[in-house]
N, C-alpha and C positions, 0 to 999 in steps of 0.2 A: 627259290622258295625259302631256304634257310636264311639267306641274306636279307630278304624282305622282313622276315620275322625278327631278325637281329636288329635291323634298322628301326623297326617299330618299338622294340623293347628299349633300345637306346633313347629313342625319342620320348617315350613315356617316362623313363628315369630322368631325362633332362628336364622335361616339363615338371616333374615332381620336385626338382630342386628350384626351378625358376619361378613357378607360379605363386607359391606362398610368399616369396620375397617381393613380388611385383604387384600383388593384389590381395584381396581378402582371403583369409585361410579357408573358407568354405569352398572356394573354387578348387583349391588343391585336393579337397576331399572328393569332389566330383571327378577330378582326373583320376584319383585312386580307384574309385568305383568303376569308371569306364575301363581303366587298365586291368582291373580284376576280371571284368567280363571278357575283355580281349584275351587275357592270359588263359582263362578257363577254356574258351573256344579254340584257341590256337594250340595249347599245350595239354589239353585234357586235365587229368587230375593233378598234374604238376603245377597247373596254374594257381592252385590254392596256396602255393608258397607266397604269392603276392598278398595274401591276407595280412602279412606283416605290415604292409603299407597303412593299414587302418589303425595300427597301434601307435599312439603318440610317441615320438622320438625315434621311430624306426624308419622315418623318411630318408635318413641319410644312407641307408643300405640300398644299393641298386638292385632291388629284388626282381624287377622284370628281366634284367640282364642275367642275373643268377639263374632265374627260371629257364631262360633260353639256353644257357650253357648246360644245365642239368638235362634238359630235354634233348639237346643235341648229342651229348655223350651217351645217354640211354638209347637214343635212336640208332646211333652208329653201332653200338654194341649189339642191338637187336638185329640190324641188317647184316652185321658180320656173322652172327650165329646162324642166320638164315642161309647165308652164302656157304658157310661151312657145312651145314646140313645138306644143301643141294650138291655140293662137291662130294660128300660122302655117298650120296645116292648114285653118283656116276662111277664110283670106284668099284 
């Protein structure tokens, strides 16, 4: 599950670099909006980090991948805390 989301994030960042150079700029904006919808659905409130993609000049930042890493770290911390709480109940 995490690897699929990472692959999609990397794909969206790659498309964000390639599409504006290969076609008209408006197509890149469509990819940004679709990526924003994907990020919000996949990563909840963290997906709003990808709003940076809509600001001119911020396309060089791999915001979808940064969002995935942030989501993954926060998720792992939450799971670790839940595991610790469960272990404390058993002691």
